[in-house]
N, C-alpha and C positions, 0 to 999 in steps of 0.2 A: 327837301322838307325835313327842316329838324321838328321832333316831338319834346312841347314842351313837357308830358308826362315825365321825361328824365329831367327835369329841372326840381331841386326843392326851392326855399324862397331866395335864398342868396344868388343862384345860378340863374334864376327867369329874371332876378335884378337886372345881371350882369346881362342877360339877352336882350331887355329893352333898352337898358342904356349902347349896348352897340347899333343897335336899330334905329337911336336918335330917341328915344321915347324918353318920358321920367318913369322915377324909381316908383312912384304908389299905382305904376300901371300894373306891378307882376302881383298888388296884391288883390288887384282887382280881378286878373285872370285864375291867379289860384283858389279865390273863393267859387269862380264861377266853375272852374275846372272839376273842383275837389267838393266842395260843398252843394253846389249844383249839379252837377254829375253831366255839366255839358261838352260835348264835344262837337262845335257849331259855333266858330265865331258870331256868326251872325247871330243868336241866341243874345249876345253880351249886350244888352241896351246900352250899360252907362258906358261904353267904349267911343269914342268918337269914329263917326262911320269909315274915315280914312285909317284909322288904326287898324278897325275889322277889317279893312279890305288891303289892307298891308302884309295882316297874318294869312289873310288865306293865301297870298301869293311866294309866304316865306314860310310859314308852319302850318304844323298839323297837332290835333289833338287825339291821336292813335291807342288806345289799349289796345292788349290781346284781344283774340277772340273765342270764344264759347264754342266749343265741339260739342259736349254733350252734359246733361245736366243730370245726376241721380240723387234720387233722395229716399230716406232711411225710414224705418218703421217708428225711430223712435227721434224723427223730427231733421235728423244730418244731414246737408247736403252737400255732395261733392263734385264740384264742378273738373273738367278735361278741357285743357287751356291749349291752344295753340300757340305756338312756340316760332314755328318756321322749320323749312326742308324734313319735314314729318317729323319735327319733334312736339312734346308735348308736357303739361305739368300739371299738377293736380292741385286742387286748392280745396279747402274743407270748412263749411260753416258746421260750428257745435254749439244748437240754443240751450240752454238753461235757465232755472228759475231765475236766477241774480244776475246776468250776464248773457251777450251773446259774443263768441269767440270765434273768431277768423285764423286758422293754420294757412300760413300761405308761403310758398316755394322760393327757396334763392337760387336754386342750379337747376337745368338739365339736367338729372340724373347725381350722383356723387363720386367724388374721386375717395372718401374715403373708407367704402368696403367694411362697415361692420357688418358681422356678421349673421345678424341676427333681426338686418333689415332689408326689406324689399328693395328700396330703392337704390342701396350699396350694391347690392345682386345685379342690379342693371348696367352699372357703370357710368361712364360721364361722358357728357358732349359739350357744354358750355356752363357759364354763368349767364343766369339772367342778369338783363337792365335795369337800369332802374325803373324806367316807366315798365317792364315784363312787371317787376315787383309790385309796385305800387299800382297799377295796372289790375290787378286780381282783385284789391281794396275795391278800386273802381268801382271795377266789374258786380263785384259785390254785391256793395251799396245797391248800384242799379237792381238787380235783380231782385235784392230780398225788399225792397223799399223800407218804409218807416213803421214804426209800433201807434197804434189807434192816437198817442199821446202827439204824434208827428216827432218823435224822436229816430232818430236812428235807431237802426238794430243790432248792430256790431259794436260791442263795447273795449271788447279788447283785443289786442291782435298777438300772434305768437309766431315767430318764424320758427316753424318745425315742420313744416311740411318738407319737400323734395331739397334734398343739399346741405351742404354745411353755409352756414349764413355767414362767419368768419374768415371764410376763403374766397369767398366776394365781396370784400370789404366796402369798397367805395360805394358800389351801386347799393350795398344794403345797407348804409349809414345814410344815405340821401335821400332811401325808401323812408328812412328812421323818421328823417329832420321832418318829412313831409305828413307821417301819421300824427306827429308832434303837433303841427305849428295848428295856432288859432286859424289861421286863413286856409286850413285844411279841413283837417279830422280832427283836431282838437285834441287827444286823444295824453291822458295822463303817463309822465313817467312809469308809473306804476303797475297801467294797464297794457305795457307794451315790452314782450318778451321775445329776450334771443336766446336760445335753445344753440348749444356748442358741444361737439365731442371733445372739444379741450385744447384751443390753438390758442396756446398759451398767449405768444407776441399780438396775438391779435386781441386776446382775451385785455389786456393793458391798453391800447391803442384805443379799444370801446369806449374803456372808463375813460378816459381822455375825450373823444370824438362828441359820443354821443350814450351816456350811459342810462340803462335802461334794465328792466327787470334781468338777472340772470337763471337760465336753469342749464346746469351741465349735465352732460348725458353719461353716468358714471357706468354702472350696472356692475361692476367687481370692485372688492375692497382691494385686491392687492396687483400687481403690475404682474404677475404671472398669466394667470385669469385675463385680466384686462387687455393684454397684449394682444391674445387670441380674439374677443369680442368686439375691441374697440383698436385697432390697431396703430393708429394714429399715437397711441399709449409709449410706443416705441422709442416716437420719438419726444415727446413731453410724459415723463412717466407722472406716476400721481403726488411725487413728493413735488415736483413742479407747480404740479395743477395746483394742489391745494393750495401752496402760497401766493396762485395768481387769482383764486377765489378769495383770500384775505387783503390783499391789495382790491380789489375791484369791491370790495365791500364798502370801504373808506370812499365812495363816491356814490354807489351805488343808491337808488330812489328808495330799495326797499335795503331792510336790517338784515335781508337773511336771503341765500343762494338755494333755489332746489335743485336737488338732486334726483336726475330721474334714473330709475333702477328695475331694469326688465328684468320678472321674474322668468325662470328659464326652469324648468324640470332636471333636477339633478345636476344644473349647471352652479350657478351661482345662488341660489334659496337657500340654502341649507342655515340653521342657528348657530353655527361655529362659523360663519362668514356675516351672518348680521353681527358677530361681536368684533370681527376683523371690521366692517364697516365704521362701526361705533369709534372703536380707536383711531381709524383712518382720519376721520372728518371731527376728531374732538375739540379743535381749534378753529374751525370756523362756524360761525352763526348759519344754520341752514333748518331746511325741511328736506322731507323725503318722501316723494312723489313714487311709488310703487305700482308699476305696470303690468298687469299678467300680457304674458305673451300673442299677440296676433299674428297666428299660422299665413302664412302664403306659400304658392304650390313647392320652393324650392327650398324652403327651411329646412333643416337639420335639427330642428329644436322643435319642443314641444313644451306648452304651457303648464309653469308650477299649478299642483294641484293647492284647492282654497284651501285646505289643512296646512299647507306649507306655507303658503303666504301669511297665513292668519301667524304661525308661530315666528316667522319674518318679524312681523308688523309688530307683534306684543314685545319680539327681544329690544327691538329700538326703542319702543313704548317707555318699557319699563326700565329706559337708561337717560329718560326724559327728552327725548328725542319725537319730533313730531312728525305725523305719518300720515300719509293720505293712500289709499288703495283707489287706483286711476279706474270709475268706470268704464268699462267698455264701451264706445258710442260706434254707432258705422260700421261695426261690422260686416252686416248685410249686406255693405255694397263697397266691402273692401276699401274704408273711409278712415279706418283705425290707425291708432299709434304705430308703424311699422310696415303698416302694408300700401302708401301710396308709394305707385310706380311710374304711372305716366308712360307717353311713349319713347324711349331713350336711344336714340344712335350712337350706342358706345364709342368712343373712340381710344379707349381702351383696352379694349377687346377684353373686357374680364369678364363680361358673362359668356363669352363665346367658350374661353378657356375652364369656365365652371363647368359648364357644358360636357368641354371632352372629359374632364374628370369624373361626370358622373358616368358618361358614357362607356 
């Protein structure tokens, strides 16, 4: 059976051509799947009965299924979503006054091993399919429903869940195309964000294939420290990363890159490092998002003190930089930034090696 959630509009059009149907059928089915939330071809009343019968025999609409749902006191919702063979990923909805943001996962685990991240500690199992990525949006829309005006509650999507999106490039881009398509979710490019740890060649490819808003997990202003916190920096050091950001800005829907910076006490939160950060990014139009560290059981770090975060923020602001400090949301259900873990059968054996070191 072919899972139609794996297709963006171009792929769905090709599929219908292969089964002898006209191209406009793809737009009809896309609207039924993503706008109406249909998973039964029998619901698709504007399709010919013969086509509905053909689809029943050859295709399916199969989103992943929700294993559990947890709701935070602040309104944040976290779903544990099954991905087969005992694995699961986490998806988080964050409500705010002016938007509703869905944080979507792209991999079961993560191979990049950032030392402050719960997902990285778990190791890596596999990439998610396009259907499993867009299926998180599909499931969340169904679970959340619509607001009193009949509008979708999800207005923004951020690829900031489990995994490095740009190492699952093709499936992520297919899912992005669906998010942006007016026959599906119709989101603006400015309201869809891909967050990367700095996979430089894939950043260039994303700019060519599907330029959306870009966030970069920076977390350190020099290579010596970033090599420890974000090990992929050893392959793509900061000089190359800053140049890639400049190239991306030429095609980006926003005129800035967001640099994410987790605040770790005594590690990367000094005023001296804030000055280094100003120098590093002087040629990149950017905003900074300071993220108070959210602890998890295996973490070897603690959150920076409020005064340290304030001094760091003010140093950047005095240099004319735009800075926000992320409000911690959903930490009572382990849904805050850096806490997503899901269930990962680690093929890298990284988590096992770390436990042996601890012992």
